[in-house]
Every structure is written in structure tokens, then in C-alpha cells.
C-alpha positions in Angstrom: 0.0 0.0 0.0 1.1 3.6 -0.5 -0.3 7.0 0.0 0.1 9.6 -2.7 -1.6 12.8 -3.6 -3.7 14.3 -6.2 -2.6 12.9 -9.6 -4.3 9.5 -9.9 -6.0 9.3 -13.4 -9.3 8.2 -11.8 -9.9 11.6 -10.3 -8.2 14.0 -12.8 -10.3 16.7 -14.3 -9.8 17.8 -17.9 -7.8 20.8 -16.5 -5.4 18.5 -14.7 -5.1 16.3 -17.8 -4.1 19.4 -19.8 -1.5 20.2 -17.1 -0.1 16.7 -17.3 0.1 16.8 -21.1 1.9 20.2 -20.9 4.3 18.9 -18.2 5.1 15.8 -20.3 5.7 17.9 -23.4 8.1 20.2 -21.5 9.9 17.7 -19.3 9.5 14.4 -21.2 7.8 12.3 -18.7 5.3 12.7 -15.8 6.4 12.9 -12.2 3.7 12.4 -9.5 5.4 15.0 -7.4 4.3 17.6 -9.9 0.8 16.5 -9.4 0.9 17.7 -5.8 3.0 20.9 -6.4 0.5 22.2 -8.9 -2.0 22.6 -6.1 0.2 25.1 -4.2 0.7 27.4 -7.2 -3.0 27.4 -8.1 -4.0 28.1 -4.5 -1.5 30.9 -4.0 -2.4 32.6 -7.3 -6.2 32.4 -6.4 -5.5 34.0 -3.0 -3.5 36.8 -4.6 -6.3 37.3 -7.2 -8.9 37.6 -4.5 -6.8 40.0 -2.4 -4.0 41.7 -4.3 -2.7 43.3 -1.1 -1.6 39.9 0.0 1.3 40.0 -2.5 3.1 42.7 -0.5 1.6 42.1 3.0 2.1 38.6 4.5 -0.5 39.5 7.2 -3.1 39.9 4.5 -2.1 36.6 3.0 -2.4 34.9 6.4 -5.8 36.3 6.9 -6.9 34.9 3.5 -5.5 31.5 4.4 -7.8 31.2 7.4 -10.9 31.2 5.3 -10.1 30.8 1.6 -11.7 28.0 -0.3 -12.4 27.4 -4.0 -13.6 24.6 -6.2 -10.7 22.2 -6.8 -10.0 22.6 -10.6 -7.8 19.5 -10.7 -10.4 16.9 -9.5 -13.3 16.0 -11.8 -16.8 16.4 -10.6 -16.5 19.9 -9.2 -17.5 18.8 -5.7 -14.1 19.0 -3.9 -12.5 22.1 -2.4 -9.0 23.5 -2.7 -8.1 25.2 0.5 -5.5 25.5 3.3 -5.7 22.8 6.0 -3.8 22.2 9.2 -5.9 23.8 11.9 -6.1 20.6 14.0 -2.4 19.8 13.8 -0.7 23.2 13.6 -3.3 25.6 15.1 -3.7 27.4 11.8 -4.7 26.7 8.2 -1.3 26.8 6.5 -0.9 23.6 4.6 -2.1 23.1 1.0 -4.9 20.6 1.1 -4.4 18.0 -1.7 -6.5 14.8 -2.1 -4.8 11.8 -0.4 -4.8 8.8 -2.7 -4.4 5.4 -1.0 -3.2 2.8 -3.5 -2.5 -0.9 -3.4 0.3 -2.5 -5.5 -1.2 -5.5 -7.2 -0.2 -7.5 -10.3 2.6 -5.1 -11.1 0.3 -2.0 -11.0 -1.1 0.5 -8.5 -4.8 0.3 -8.0 -6.6 3.2 -6.2 -8.4 2.0 -3.1 -9.9 5.3 -2.1 -9.3 9.1 -2.2 -9.6 11.1 1.0 -9.0 14.6 2.3 -7.7 16.1 5.4 -10.4 17.9 7.4 -9.7 20.9 9.6 
């Protein structure tokens, strides 16, 4: 068994598939780590778009982190959120919340068992 994040084909939206294709074209092959890092950039840019003052004022950014939430563009279905998590563990929402994908290695391949999220 393994736990990964975000990029399993079963949950990818068309937007994520476009990102994967562009990544492969530029780099030559897919790397699952890129599937988690893309979340951070998207989330940071969305916060800055909502509150441009957050670009120059970290306190403004921190305020946005506490409540910011958007539809996750990388997961199909449109019913998951992209937001900061970590309240329960760190006392503040400061971690990028990516889907957690639990896989089982079977017959020389990974099979997704389930996809979960961290709740605050």
C-alpha cells in the first residue's frame, strides 16, 4: 500500500489532464510530485487574485489562508474544495490541502483503493 496525492488518473479533471500533457511535453515524462505541487501554485495565485494586497503584505495573505476556499480545478466532478488545512495539527490553516490517494500495489500495478481529504 502507498499514500500519494492528487494525480491519480481516476480523479483527474480535464484541466489536470491538460496540465499533465503540458508537463510531459516540456519535461519528457510525468512525475507524480508535480501533481501535488501544482496545487500550491493554483492556491497561491487564487488568494492573490482575491486579495492583491496579499502580494506585499504577509499578514493579508495569512488572513486569507484562514478562510479561503475554492472549487478544486484538478479533480473531476467539481465537488471537492481546494483550501488550506492544518488547523487541527498546527493551530492554523497553513498547509495546502491536496487529495490523499491510497493505493495498493497488485499485479505489477497500482490500484486506487480510495481518495480522501484532510479535514480541519
